[in-house]
N, C-alpha and C positions, 0 to 999 in steps of 0.2 A: 843426239849429239849436237843439236842446235841449241839446247838449253844449257848443256854442261860441257866442260872441257875435261877430257880424260887423258891420262898418261899411264901406260902399262909398263912396269919395270921388266926389262928383258932378261933379268937374272932369275926372277921367280914368278912372273905372270900376275903379280898383284896389281889391281887396277886402282889408281888414285883419281880423285876428281878435284877440280879447282873450286875452293870455297873460301870466301872472305880473304882473298889475297894469298892463300897457300894451297898446296896440293895435300889432300887428306886421303888416308886409306879408306876403302869402303865403296869404291866406285861400282863394284859388282852389285851391291845392294841397291844403289841408286838406279842402275840399269834395270834390274829385275822389277823394281817398284814402278818405274815409268812404263815398262812394257805391259805390266798387268793393268795399269790405268788405261792405256790406249787400246789394248786387246785382251779383254777379260777372259776370252775362251781359248787363248793361245796354249799350245802344248808345251810341256817341259822341254821336249826336244827342240822346238822352235826358239824358246828362250835361250837355251844353250847355244844354238847356232848364232843368234844375234849377239849374245855376249862374247862368243869367241871371235866373231867378225870385228867387233869393237876392240877387243883385246889385240888382235893381229894388226889392226889399222892404226893403233896408237902406241906401238912399241917405242920405248926410249931407253937409252942407257942411263942407269942410276947416276953415273958420273956427270951427265948433262945437268943434273940438278945442283951439283956442287962445283960447277965450273968457275964461277965468279967469286973469288975470295972476298970481295968487297961487299957482298950481299949476305946479310944474316936475316933469316926469316924467324920471327918470334910470334908466339901466340900468348896473349895475356889471359891468365885464368882469372875468373871473377869469383 
């Protein structure tokens, strides 16, 4: 959590991570990848415990992302 900023939607438990100025879906994959890099012999149960802890500690309401009508987040496709 020091390298990434996560936000978990309280309506469906999807974990997003902050990347290049926007929150993107797929935070759970980032979490699993980082855990495996740091602790190669970790068990699946421990990975789930850590992921669930991050999920619970980063819960936000989806409406918090749409609160300011003057902000429009765009990603330019190449």
